[in-house]
N, C-alpha and C positions, 0 to 999 in steps of 0.2 A: 145144589146150586150149580155145580159143574155140569151135571147131567142136562139141565135146562139150557145152559150156554152151548154145550156140545150139540144139542138138538137144533138150536137156533142157527149155529154156524153150518151144520149139515144141511139144513133147509135152504139157507142162503146159497151155499155152494151148489146144491142140486139144481137150483133155479137159475144160476148164472149161465148155464148152457142153453137156456131156452131161446128160441128164435126171436130176432129183433123185428119189430114192426114200427114204422113211423107213426106218430100221432099228429094230427093236424094242430097247428098252433092256435092259441086262443084268438078270437076275433072280437073287435069292438062292435058297438051297436051299428056302425055304418057298414059293417061287413068286411072291412079291410083287416090287414094284419094288426094285431094288437100292439100297442106301445109297450115298452119295457115297464113303465109305471103302471099300466093296466095289468100286465102279467104279474107284477109284484103284488098288486092289490088282490088279484084272484088267488094267488098262492097264500097270502096271509089269511084271507077269508076261509080258505079250505083247511087251514091248519090251526085256526084260532082255538080249537078245543084241546090242543095238545101243548099248552103253555107249560105244563109240568109233567114229569115222567109217568105218574100213575095213570093218567088219561091215555098216554101213548101205549103203555103196557096193555091196558084194557082193549085197545084197538089192534093189538097184534105186533106191536113193535117190541123188540127185545134189546137189552144192553149188548153192545158189540165191543169186544176186547180184541187187542191184537194177539199175535202168537205168543208174546211174553206175558199176557194177562193184563196189559195196560189198557185202561178204559179212557182216560183223559189224554187226548192227542195234542201234543205241543212240539214245537221245534225251536231250539235255542236261537235267539236273534230274530225270530219271525212271529212269536206269539203262539197262540193255540187255536185249535178247532173247537175243542171241548169234548163232551161225552156224546157218543153216537148211539142212538136207538134205531135199529134197522128192522124192516119188515121184509123177510125173505120172500114172502108171497108176492111182493111188488117188484122183485128183481126178475122180471119176466121178458126182458128185451124191449119193452116199450118205455117211452118217456112221456109222462103225463104230468102236466103242470100242477094239477090238484092232488096228485098222489106221489109225493117224494118217497124215494126208497129209504131215506134215513132222515131222522130229526136230530138236530144237533143242539145240545144244551150246554150252558156255561154256568159256573158257580157264581152266585150273587155274594154280596158282602157278608151275608149271614150264613153262608154255606149251603143254601138251597140251590137246586138246579132250576134254570129258567130257559125256555126255548129261545134260541138266538138265530139259528140258521137252518136251512133245509139243504139236503144233499140229494141230487139226482144222479143215478148211475146206471150203466149198462156195460156188459162185458164187451171187449173189443171184438171177440169172436162172434157174438150175437149181432153186433152192429154191422160188422163187415159182411155177414151172410146176406144182408139186404142192401148195404151201402158200401160198395167196394172201395170208395175213396172218401176222404173227409172225416170229420168228427161230428157228433151230434151237437146241436146248439139249442139254447133256450134263453130267454131274456135278452136275445141278441148277442149272446156270448157262446163261443165254442167251449166244449168240455175239455178238461185236462186229461192226459193219458197217464195212468199209473201202471207201470210195467209189471209183468209177472215177477215173483220173487219179492213182493212187497211185504210190509210188516204184518199184514193180515193173512198171508199165505194164499191169497186169491189169485186167480188168473188175471191177465192184463185187463184193465177196465177204464172206461171213460167216466169222468164224474165232474159235477159242477156244484160248488157251494153257493148258496144264495142267502146272504145275510139280510133277510127280510124282516127279522124281528129285533135286530140289534145293529147299531152302527159299526162299521168296520173301516178304520182309517186307511187300511191297505186297499180298500175297494169293495163294493157290494158283492162282487163275485170272485174275490180272492179266496183261496183255500184257508189261509191262516189269518187270524185277527190279532194284531199286537196288543189289544186290550184284554184278550182272553188268556188266563193263566190257569195252570193245573196245580192243585196241591200235591206235595210229594207223596208218592206211593199210591196214587189213584189211577 
């Protein structure tokens, strides 16, 4: 079990240093910049086969735990993010609407995991190599910066959560959802 996790984290870390390249935003049928609603629909369509973790695992996503072995991410007073399954091969410095680097699951009332959000991320170093200023943006929202020394032991990175599969009272692109809770010890 730990060997597989170590390999997933090693793969993720090795890919975090890859060069960043921008990806053109999705466009609508008229050829203009896509609306946020259209981008959300595209992201949902692209991830509809990953509503439960077994499908994500089969596609190359692996359970991501922090440095303390915690899988379900929550913050007192803010709610939770849930359980992340990340695909290290997608952490390549590019931001692609249809290919989120992580899938975020929450516990349902019966204890099963269900897809709730997507997380897009790129290291700050990879982004800055091609974009000396600013932050990446998707869905009309700028990514958040997580500094080095974070709970995952990763270098500084930009990320954006998109709650395209679940409602988030804090906002569709807020990192934490007050309706998401983590069971003790997960």
